C-alpha positions, -999 to 999 in steps of 0.1 A, spaced: 400 552 398 394 584 417 414 616 412 413 652 425 431 675 401 443 709 411 458 734 387 488 749 406 513 777 402 536 755 423 534 724 445 556 702 466 553 672 489 574 666 519 580 635 540 597 639 574 607 675 565 624 665 532 610 675 498 604 643 478 586 659 448 581 694 436 568 712 405 563 747 392 531 754 372 511 723 364 488 699 380 488 684 415 470 651 412 457 632 442 449 596 431 431 566 447 428 532 432 397 511 437 394 473 439 380 469 403 408 490 388 435 476 365 457 486 336 428 498 315 416 523 341 452 535 347 457 542 310 423 559 307 431 580 338 465 592 326 452 599 290 424 620 304 447 638 328 472 647 301 445 660 277 423 678 302 420 714 290 421 735 321 449 760 314 440 793 299 447 804 263 455 840 253 418 849 256 415 836 291 395 805 281 404 771 295 417 756 262 451 742 269 463 709 285 492 704 308 511 691 278 502 722 258 517 744 285 546 721 293 535 720 329 546 696 356 526 668 372 529 661 410 511 628 416 503 618 452 485 587 464 455 594 486 432 566 496 409 590 515 394 600 482 373 568 485 358 579 519 323 567 525 304 592 546 269 578 544 269 564 580 281 579 612 308 605 615 339 584 609 346 578 572 349 543 559 375 534 533 365 500 521 359 514 486 397 520 483 419 493 468 437 472 495 472 485 502 491 461 480 468 467 450 468 504 457 506 505 457 507 487 424 480 510 408 499 541 420 531 527 406 513 520 373 499 556 371 534 570 377 550 547 351 523 556 325 526 593 332 564 592 330 563 574 296 540 602 282 551 634 300 585 649 307 580 663 342 564 639 367 571 641 404 556 620 431 548 615 467 556 582 486 529 557 488 517 551 524 539 579 538 527 606 561 531 635 536 526 672 538 514 686 505 520 723 499 504 741 469 495 774 454 462 766 437 459 786 404 425 800 398 415 782 419 408 753 397 400 720 414 383 691 395 372 657 408 377 629 383 362 594 387 367 568 360 350 535 363 
């Protein structure tokens, strides 16, 4: 499972001009399932996401998690995180889970996050989405769990 985590002051995702998910301060999480992923990877991904200490404490040190600061999660599917750029100029995406599996993995990530965290918003799998964010820091962290 591949993720790109951005600490945000606010973020929203729109589909056809309509806001389908929005948060204030928290994490924008772009997520891509891979063919070998299953429930174990989903649970590991969400556990790491919720405990990742990337919010500042009173001394300005990254010491708090999204749970510690009661921040929101905006989770958006993005198969392009699996892009293979080793050959030519057009990225290949064969490392991403096939659409049906990707949809199931995305749904599993959302379900797990919603069981464990009170504020979870989402994009729409496979939709043409516009993601708007105010990156806080900026803090952007890639996360790959295999």
